[in-house]
N, C-alpha and C positions, 0 to 999 in steps of 0.2 A: 504494500500500500504506500509506503513512504517513497519507494522508487518512482511511482507515478506522481505522487504529490510534489516531489522536488524536481520534476522535469526529466527523469530518466537515469539519475545517478543512484547506483546501489551503494549505500553507505553502511559501514560497519556499525552494528548495533552497539549502543552504550547505555549504561545505567546512570553514570555520573557525568555531568557536564563540567562541573568545577568543584574544587575542594576549598573550603573557607575556614579561617581561624574562628574559634568559638568566641562569643562575647557574653557579657553579663546581661545583655538586653535581649528582647525578643526581636532580633533582626539578624540578617546575614552578615557575618564578619568579612574582613578583607580576604580577597582571593589568594590562596596559596599556590594552587595549580589549576590551570584551565586545560581541558581536553578538547582539541579541535576535531571536527568530523573527518573521518578517513574514507575517501571514495575508493571503493573496491573495483568498480568498473561501471560502464555506462551501457544501458540496453540499446540494442540496435533498432530503434524505432525513430520515426521522424517526429518533429514537434507537433505536426498535424495529427499523427496517430495518438500521441500522448494527450493532446488537447481533446480529442474525441472521447477517449476513455474518461478523462476528467469530467467532461460534460455528462456522460452517462452516470458517473458516480454522484454528481450533484443532483441529477434527476431522481435518484433513489430517495433523497431526503427532501425533495420538493413535492408540491401538490401532485397527487396521483402516484407517487413512489411508495415503495414498501416500508420506508422509514419516515414518511411524511409526518410532521408534527412532533417528532420525538425530541427535538433539540431546542425548542422554543425559538428565541431570537438568534441563536448561535448558528453561524454559517459553516455547517459540517457537510462533507461529502463522504460517501461510503457505500458499502454493499452489504445487504443482508444475505443470509444463507440458511437453508434448512436441509438436514440430512436425516433420512429415516434410519433408525438403528434398533438394536435389541439390547436390552440391559444385561450385562454380564459383569457387574461391579461387585463390591464387597458384600452386599446383602443378597445372599443366595436365594432367599425366598422370592426375590423379584426376577431372577434369571429368566431370560426368554421373553420378558414383556416388551412390547413394541414401545419405543420412545423416539425422541428426536434429539439431535445435536443442533442447537441454534447458534448462529454466529452473526457478528457484525464487525466489519473492519472499516476504519475510516480515518479521516484527517481533518484538522481544524487549524485555522479557518480555511475554507476551500479556496478563497481568493488569494491567500498568501500563507500557505501551510507552515505551521510551527511545530505541530505534534501529530504523530500517527499512532493509532491504537487498534487493538483487536480484542474482541471478547468472544469466548467460546463457552457455551453453557451446555454440558452434556446431560443426557438422560432426563429430558423434560418432555412435557406435553406440548403440542403445537399452540396451545392457548396460554402457556405459562408467560406471565408478564415480566419475568426477570430479565429477559434479553431486551425488553423495551425500556427498562430503567437503568441498567448498568452503564451502557454507553453514554447516556445523557448525564449521569452523575459524574462520570470521568471528565467530561467536558466542563460541567459546572465547577468542579473542583479545580481543574486546570485554570479556568478563567479567574476564579477566586484567588488562587495562588499568584497568578501573574499580576493581578492588581496589587496584591500585598507587596510583591517584590519591586514593583515599579515605584512604590512610595519610599523605598529605602535608598 
């Protein structure tokens, strides 16, 4: 998802963007080390190809899309997914029951992506609301944290 969001560069995943010194206040301390993105390679698609995929991902979260209305005012692009499965997890009494793996992968904001994310919820029913709430909570928290860090 991030490869499409950033225009075709496959970037090495990272958990930490920077390391900061601790402070006695509820704020981020001075930067000790900053990790720059590392481009592993670039996909062999034209800008037009990538823009077409981006348009399709944005349509998913727009009116008529399968994720319409899930993100409020947030400009998210993404893709929903449903896979029919059978349960063979830890609870043996449920083995063989028909279930679904529900997914959503996306990026925010769609117009100038800063973060990509993916959610997989295994062994649920197709009416389970969990896949409808987790992605929006991720973006809500991201926006909240960005506002907090901008004040510092």
